[in-house]
C-alpha positions in Angstrom: 36.0 200.8 138.1 37.4 203.6 140.0 37.0 207.0 138.5 40.3 208.8 138.0 39.2 211.6 140.4 39.0 209.1 143.2 42.8 208.6 143.2 43.4 211.9 144.8 41.9 210.7 148.1 45.0 208.6 148.7 47.5 211.4 149.0 47.6 213.5 152.1 50.1 216.2 150.8 48.7 219.5 149.5 50.9 219.4 146.4 52.1 216.4 144.5 55.8 216.2 143.9 56.8 216.7 140.3 58.3 213.2 140.5 54.8 211.8 140.8 53.6 213.4 137.6 53.6 211.5 134.3 56.4 212.3 131.9 54.1 214.4 129.8 52.7 216.4 132.7 56.1 216.9 134.2 57.4 218.2 130.9 54.5 220.6 130.6 55.2 221.9 134.1 58.9 222.3 133.4 58.2 224.0 130.1 55.9 226.4 131.8 58.5 227.2 134.4 61.0 227.9 131.7 58.5 230.2 129.9 57.8 232.2 133.1 61.6 232.5 133.6 62.1 233.7 130.0 59.3 236.2 130.3 60.8 237.7 133.5 64.3 237.9 131.9 62.8 239.7 128.9 61.3 242.2 131.4 64.8 242.9 132.8 65.1 240.5 135.7 67.8 238.0 136.6 68.5 235.2 139.1 65.0 233.8 138.6 64.0 230.9 140.9 60.7 229.2 141.8 60.0 229.8 145.5 56.4 228.6 145.9 53.2 227.2 144.5 49.6 227.1 145.6 46.1 226.3 144.5 45.9 229.3 142.2 49.4 230.0 141.0 53.2 230.0 141.3 55.7 232.5 142.8 59.1 233.3 141.5 61.9 235.4 142.9 64.4 237.6 141.0 66.4 240.8 140.8 66.6 243.7 138.4 69.4 243.3 135.9 72.2 245.9 136.2 71.9 248.4 133.3 68.1 248.5 133.4 67.3 252.2 133.6 70.8 252.8 135.1 70.0 251.2 138.4 71.6 252.3 141.7 73.4 249.5 143.7 70.5 249.4 146.2 68.0 248.8 143.4 70.2 246.2 141.8 70.4 244.3 145.1 66.6 244.5 145.7 64.7 241.2 145.5 61.3 240.8 144.0 58.5 238.3 144.0 56.5 237.5 140.9 53.2 235.7 141.1 51.7 234.0 138.0 48.2 232.5 138.0 47.8 229.0 136.8 46.8 229.2 133.1 44.5 226.1 133.3 42.2 227.8 135.8 38.9 229.5 134.8 39.3 233.2 133.8 37.4 234.4 136.9 39.9 232.6 139.1 42.9 234.0 137.1 41.4 237.5 137.6 42.0 237.1 141.3 45.6 238.1 140.8 44.5 241.5 139.7 42.2 241.8 142.6 45.1 240.8 144.9 47.2 243.6 143.4 44.3 246.0 144.0 44.0 245.1 147.7 47.7 245.0 148.3 48.0 248.5 146.7 46.1 249.9 149.7 48.4 248.4 152.4 51.4 250.4 153.6 52.9 248.8 156.6 56.5 247.9 157.6 55.6 244.3 158.0 53.9 243.9 154.6 56.1 243.7 151.5 54.8 246.4 149.1 53.2 246.1 145.7 55.5 247.1 142.8 53.2 246.7 139.9 50.7 244.5 138.1 51.1 243.8 134.4 50.1 241.5 131.7 52.4 239.9 129.1 50.1 238.7 126.4 47.5 236.6 128.3 49.6 236.0 131.3 49.1 238.2 134.4 52.1 238.9 136.6 52.0 240.5 140.1 55.3 242.0 141.2 56.0 242.7 144.9 58.9 243.4 147.2 60.4 240.2 148.6 60.6 240.0 152.4 64.0 238.7 153.7 64.1 235.3 155.3 62.0 232.1 155.0 58.3 231.4 155.7 57.5 230.3 159.2 56.3 226.9 158.0 59.8 226.1 156.8 61.3 227.6 160.0 59.0 225.4 162.0 60.0 222.3 160.2 63.7 223.2 160.7 63.4 224.1 164.4 60.3 222.3 165.7 58.1 224.2 168.2 59.3 227.8 168.4 60.4 229.2 171.7 58.0 231.3 173.8 60.3 234.3 173.2 60.0 234.0 169.4 56.2 233.3 169.7 55.7 236.6 171.6 58.0 238.5 169.2 55.9 237.2 166.2 52.7 237.9 168.1 53.6 241.5 168.8 54.3 242.2 165.1 51.1 240.4 163.9 49.0 242.3 166.4 50.4 245.6 165.0 49.5 244.5 161.4 45.9 243.5 162.5 45.4 246.8 164.3 46.5 248.7 161.2 44.1 246.7 159.0 41.2 247.0 161.4 41.5 250.8 161.4 42.2 251.3 157.7 40.4 254.2 156.0 39.6 254.4 152.3 38.0 257.5 150.7 37.6 259.1 154.1 35.6 256.1 155.5 36.7 253.4 157.8 36.9 250.2 155.7 38.8 247.5 157.6 40.8 245.1 155.4 40.7 241.4 156.0 43.8 239.4 154.9 41.7 236.2 155.0 44.6 233.7 155.0 47.0 234.2 157.9 49.0 231.0 158.4 52.7 230.2 158.9 53.6 229.7 155.2 52.2 233.2 154.6 54.5 234.8 157.1 58.2 235.4 156.1 60.6 235.5 159.1 64.0 237.1 159.0 66.2 235.1 161.5 68.7 238.0 162.0 66.2 240.8 162.8 63.4 238.5 163.9 61.0 240.6 161.9 58.1 239.3 159.9 56.5 240.0 156.6 52.8 239.1 156.0 52.5 237.9 152.4 49.9 236.4 150.0 46.9 238.8 149.8 45.0 236.6 147.4 42.1 236.1 149.9 42.0 239.8 151.0 38.8 241.8 150.9 37.3 244.9 152.4 35.4 243.9 155.6 31.6 243.9 155.4 31.1 244.1 159.1 33.4 245.5 161.8 34.7 243.7 164.9 31.5 244.5 166.7 29.3 242.9 164.0 28.1 246.3 162.7 27.9 246.9 158.9 30.8 249.0 157.8 29.0 251.1 155.2 26.9 253.9 156.5 25.2 254.5 153.2 21.5 253.3 153.3 21.6 252.2 149.7 24.7 250.1 150.3 23.0 248.5 153.4 20.1 247.5 151.2 22.2 246.1 148.4 22.6 242.4 147.8 26.3 242.7 148.4 25.8 242.8 152.1 23.4 239.9 152.1 26.0 237.4 151.0 29.7 237.1 152.0 32.4 238.5 149.9 35.0 236.5 151.8 37.5 234.1 150.3 37.9 230.7 152.0 41.6 230.8 152.9 43.3 227.7 154.2 40.9 225.5 156.1 43.7 224.3 158.4 43.9 227.7 159.9 40.6 229.7 159.3 37.9 229.9 162.0 34.3 228.8 162.1 32.8 232.1 160.8 35.0 232.2 157.7 34.5 228.5 157.1 30.8 228.8 157.4 30.5 231.7 154.9 29.9 234.5 157.3 30.1 238.1 156.3 33.8 239.2 156.1 35.1 240.6 159.4 38.4 241.6 161.1 37.5 238.7 163.4 38.6 236.3 160.5 42.2 237.4 160.9 42.1 237.1 164.7 41.3 233.4 164.1 44.1 233.0 161.6 46.5 234.7 163.9 45.6 232.5 166.9 45.8 229.4 164.8 49.2 230.4 163.5 50.7 231.2 166.9 49.3 227.9 168.3 50.7 225.9 165.4 54.1 227.4 165.7 54.2 227.0 169.4 53.2 223.3 169.2 55.1 222.3 166.1 52.0 221.4 164.1 50.6 222.4 160.7 47.0 223.1 161.6 44.8 224.5 164.4 42.7 221.3 165.0 44.7 219.8 167.8 44.2 222.6 170.4 41.8 220.6 172.5 44.4 217.8 173.0 47.7 219.7 172.8 46.3 222.7 174.5 47.8 226.2 174.4 48.2 225.8 178.2 50.5 222.8 177.7 53.1 224.5 175.4 55.2 226.3 178.0 54.0 229.8 176.9 53.6 232.7 179.4 50.3 232.0 181.2 48.7 235.2 180.0 49.4 234.5 176.3 48.4 230.8 176.7 45.0 231.7 178.3 44.4 234.3 175.6 45.1 231.9 172.8 42.8 229.3 174.5 40.0 231.9 174.5 40.6 232.9 170.9 40.4 229.2 169.8 37.3 228.5 172.0 34.1 227.0 170.6 32.2 229.9 172.3 32.0 232.9 169.8 31.7 235.4 172.7 34.8 233.9 174.4 36.6 234.1 171.0 35.8 237.8 170.7 36.8 238.6 174.2 40.1 236.8 173.6 40.7 238.7 170.4 40.0 242.0 172.0 42.3 241.2 174.9 45.1 240.1 172.6 45.1 243.3 170.5 44.8 245.5 173.5 47.5 243.9 175.6 50.1 242.6 173.3 52.0 245.9 173.8 52.3 244.9 177.5 53.1 241.2 176.9 56.1 242.2 174.8 57.8 243.5 177.9 57.9 240.0 179.5 61.4 238.7 180.4 61.8 235.7 178.0 65.0 233.7 177.4 65.6 230.5 175.5 68.5 228.8 177.4 66.4 226.9 179.8 64.3 225.1 177.1 64.5 221.3 176.9 63.8 219.0 173.9 61.0 216.6 174.7 62.1 212.9 174.7 60.8 211.0 171.6 57.9 208.7 172.4 58.6 206.3 169.6 61.9 205.6 168.0 63.3 207.0 164.8 66.7 206.8 163.1 68.9 209.3 161.4 70.4 207.9 158.2 73.9 209.4 157.7 73.9 209.1 153.9 73.5 211.9 151.4 70.4 211.2 149.3 67.8 213.5 147.8 64.4 212.7 149.3 61.0 213.9 148.1 58.8 212.4 150.8 55.2 211.4 150.0 52.8 210.0 152.6 50.5 207.2 151.5 47.9 206.3 154.1 45.2 203.6 153.9 42.4 202.7 156.2 41.3 206.3 156.6 37.7 205.2 156.4 37.3 204.5 160.1 38.4 208.2 160.8 35.3 209.5 159.0 32.4 210.2 161.4 29.2 208.5 160.5 27.1 211.7 160.7 27.9 214.9 158.9 27.2 218.1 160.8 25.4 220.9 159.2 28.4 223.2 158.7 30.3 220.5 156.7 27.7 220.8 153.9 29.3 223.8 152.2 27.8 223.5 148.8 27.8 227.2 148.2 31.5 227.5 148.1 33.1 227.1 144.6 36.7 227.4 145.7 39.8 225.5 144.8 41.0 225.4 148.4 37.7 224.0 149.5 37.7 221.3 146.8 41.4 220.4 147.3 41.5 220.1 151.1 38.1 219.8 152.7 36.0 217.6 150.4 38.9 215.3 149.8 39.4 213.8 153.2 38.6 216.2 156.1 34.8 216.3 155.6 33.0 214.6 158.4 36.0 214.1 160.7 36.1 215.2 164.3 38.6 218.0 165.2 41.1 215.6 166.8 40.9 213.1 163.9 41.7 216.0 161.5 44.6 217.0 163.7 45.9 213.4 163.7 45.7 213.2 159.9 47.4 216.6 159.6 50.2 215.5 162.0 50.8 212.4 159.9 50.8 214.7 156.8 53.5 216.9 158.5 55.8 213.9 158.7 55.8 213.9 154.9 57.4 217.4 154.9 60.6 215.9 156.2 63.2 213.9 154.2 62.0 210.6 155.6 61.1 207.1 154.5 59.4 204.4 156.6 56.1 203.3 157.9 53.7 203.8 160.8 50.9 201.7 162.1 48.5 202.8 164.9 46.0 200.3 166.4 43.3 201.5 168.7 42.0 198.9 171.2 39.8 199.3 174.2 42.7 199.3 176.6 44.8 201.9 174.7 46.9 202.6 171.6 49.6 200.3 170.0 52.1 202.0 167.7 54.6 200.2 165.4 57.0 202.3 163.4 60.0 202.4 161.2 61.0 206.0 160.5 64.4 206.9 158.9 65.3 210.6 158.6 67.8 211.7 156.0 68.7 215.1 157.6 70.2 215.2 161.1 69.7 219.0 161.4 65.9 218.3 161.4 66.0 215.6 164.1 64.7 217.6 167.0 61.8 219.0 164.9 61.0 215.6 163.5 60.9 214.0 166.9 58.5 216.7 168.1 56.2 216.1 165.1 56.3 212.3 165.9 55.3 213.1 169.5 52.4 215.1 168.3 51.2 212.1 166.3 51.3 210.1 169.5 49.6 212.7 171.6 46.7 213.0 169.1 46.4 209.2 168.7 46.1 208.8 172.5 43.1 211.2 172.5 41.1 209.3 169.8 38.7 206.8 171.3 38.1 204.2 168.6 38.7 200.6 167.8 40.5 200.4 164.4 43.8 200.7 162.6 45.6 203.5 160.7 48.7 202.8 158.7 50.8 204.9 156.5 53.9 204.5 154.3 56.4 207.3 153.7 58.4 206.8 150.5 60.7 208.8 148.2 58.9 210.1 145.1 62.2 210.2 143.3 62.2 206.4 143.4 58.7 206.1 141.9 58.6 204.1 138.6 56.4 205.4 135.8 54.8 203.4 133.0 52.6 204.8 130.2 50.1 203.1 127.9 48.0 204.3 125.0 44.6 203.5 126.6 42.9 201.3 129.2 42.7 198.3 126.9 46.4 198.2 126.4 49.0 196.7 128.8 51.6 198.6 130.8 54.9 197.5 129.4 58.1 198.0 131.5 61.2 199.4 129.9 64.3 197.2 129.5 66.4 197.5 132.7 63.6 198.9 134.9 64.1 197.8 138.5 62.6 198.4 141.9 65.3 200.1 144.1 66.3 198.8 147.5 69.0 199.4 150.1 70.9 197.2 152.5 70.8 197.8 156.2 74.0 199.0 157.9 74.5 195.5 159.4 72.9 192.2 158.4 70.2 191.0 160.7 69.3 187.3 160.6 65.7 186.5 160.4 64.0 186.3 163.8 60.4 184.9 163.6 59.5 186.2 167.0 60.3 189.8 166.0 58.9 189.8 162.5 56.0 192.1 162.1 54.0 192.7 158.9 50.7 194.3 158.0 50.4 192.3 154.8 48.1 189.8 156.5 45.5 192.4 157.6 43.1 191.4 154.8 41.5 193.5 152.1 41.8 197.2 152.7 38.5 199.1 152.0 40.5 202.0 150.7 42.5 199.9 148.2 40.5 199.4 145.0 43.1 197.8 142.6 42.8 194.0 142.3 46.3 192.7 141.6 46.8 189.5 139.6 47.2 186.3 141.7 50.7 185.6 140.4 51.9 189.0 141.5 50.4 188.6 145.0 52.2 185.2 145.3 55.5 187.1 144.6 54.7 189.7 147.2 53.9 186.9 149.7 57.3 185.4 149.0 58.9 188.8 149.6 57.1 189.0 152.9 58.9 185.9 154.1 62.3 187.7 153.7 63.5 189.8 156.6 63.2 193.4 155.3 61.3 196.6 155.9 59.5 198.8 153.4 56.5 199.1 151.2 55.3 198.8 147.6 52.3 200.7 146.2 50.7 200.2 142.8 48.7 203.2 141.6 46.9 202.6 138.3 45.4 205.5 136.3 43.8 205.2 132.8 47.1 205.6 130.9 49.7 205.9 133.7 51.0 203.4 136.3 53.1 204.5 139.2 54.9 202.0 141.4 56.0 203.7 144.7 58.4 201.8 147.0 61.1 201.9 149.5 62.8 198.7 150.6 65.6 198.0 153.0 66.9 194.4 153.1 67.8 193.4 156.7 69.1 189.9 156.0 71.9 190.3 153.5 72.3 186.6 153.0 69.1 186.6 151.0 69.9 189.5 148.7 70.0 187.3 145.6 66.5 185.9 146.3 65.2 189.3 147.3 66.4 191.1 144.1 65.2 188.2 142.0 61.7 188.6 143.4 61.7 192.4 142.7 62.6 191.6 139.1 59.7 189.1 139.0 57.4 192.0 140.0 58.6 194.1 137.1 58.0 191.1 134.7 54.4 190.7 135.9 53.4 194.4 135.4 51.7 193.7 132.0 49.2 191.6 133.9 47.9 194.5 136.0 44.4 195.4 134.9 41.8 198.0 136.2 42.3 201.2 138.0 42.9 202.1 141.7 45.6 201.6 144.3 46.9 198.6 146.1 49.7 198.7 148.7 51.7 196.5 151.1 53.9 197.5 154.0 56.2 195.5 156.2 57.7 196.8 159.5 61.0 195.3 160.6 60.5 194.3 164.3 57.9 193.4 166.8 58.8 196.5 168.9 55.3 197.8 169.6 54.9 200.8 171.9 51.8 200.9 174.0 50.1 204.1 175.3 47.1 204.6 177.5 44.5 207.0 176.3 44.9 210.6 177.3 42.3 213.3 176.5 44.7 216.2 176.7 48.2 217.2 177.8 48.8 218.6 181.3 49.3 222.4 181.7 52.8 223.7 181.4 53.5 227.5 181.6 56.6 229.6 181.1 58.4 230.0 184.5 57.8 233.2 186.4 61.6 233.7 186.6 63.4 231.9 183.7 66.8 232.7 185.2 65.9 230.7 188.3 64.7 227.8 186.1 67.9 228.0 184.1 70.0 227.6 187.3 67.9 224.6 188.3 
């Protein structure tokens, strides 16, 4: 029997959609959001909205109510951010919110939203900060795709200024560099109008133990002999963006933030959500100014000396790089390597990625630095142990690139088959927001680029479904049956035009055999119904996820042969009727792609170099 904890291995997303929670858990979460809102209103704030959530807590935004202490119009218009720690975390983790407030209280910089206050309401700690205008750069990246070289340089200049300030910070008359510890796109707010940034989320911030040269910061002999300098005080940060030293538990250093900065600029320039793909989609291939591209390559290098030289060069020369002539008008959108379709229909989509056959991606041997048993950290547990441990860098980048697809409003499926001669990719990807098409196509291309650089024989397939369509069933205990409610149905859509069945173009992954990552044995009668469904011309997936007292049925279906709608809908009703026969725990899923329209790609270790033109005005004329 599969332990409940094992279920989490099947979801790539960092946070589960509220639509995947059980009714009881979803109600708890909504009640807690309501409680937070009511507490903030009692404190004199209005227009409260949830703006973010992470491993340790939630963030809300709001304004002061007029009439509170006779506010001026400027004060009434000011926006604030309120951070609450998750109340189900151990107390020492909840206390991090107060530590974050303490660290932020030391930082006074134009690109850092300031601390307002830290307070406790009963047992709930609340951190109040200024709210930077704009949206975080991860959201901007998803809307726009890879950012232009001009914007990358603009962001780089501002981040360099923040890092220089933190590196030279003095407290109590002594130089005590501050390490942010978690620089990444989602922690940088970008104002589209002014193109200014705000570095937020100081929950991983600490005073550095060593400076950029590797020397102990403290000059006091007693401090140098204390145990505090024999073990790291660093927080882990997001493993998608932190560097090797921070990941391996090195003493905290300003170099940590150089790595986060380099990873962030690389991810934004390439349209990715991690640093891992830099060996394949190299900084030199992104159309950046040659000097900046080469500097980022050095900062991301495997050689620690090269990394330090790159970091020093970056901070010393960004003030000169900002004078480069950079314009956006000559930029071209890359052509999509595999097809996708824009669905011109209004529908709320909460995309979730389900991927199976991840086993082949895991390296057989675990390198030393992957055995990080010393780290008792929620970020570590949530990301690293779950599915990244033991993978090569390019495999991590590939899985992350697939995960990024789930951040768009999209449903569909993807199957990647590696053979000796190259890579075969089958897909059915339907985007429900035309404004994101360019960004989505760039993200799909990144999946292809990374797949071409993986040298294996194996298969990876994933389904992208709408969590809002997930069906939920509850039972008292594992010995009881899941009983569907009256009228429960599996949703499906009809294709825009009816397509008669064409055996030569049908393509299904149902016949792949048992999947080593799928541990739920479905009853034979239910499997018979799914086989019958498979014979009808359609595209989509169905996934059964059985927990001890909670069954989720995820699906998306589009019927292509409208003449068989009666039979198709009848088979879907039969599946609902057979739910009480499902026993055991685990996941089982089936996917069907619509056409035999396989795209073939030869292997390619890395993309060719592409730099920003010396004279963009001349390139524009061409």
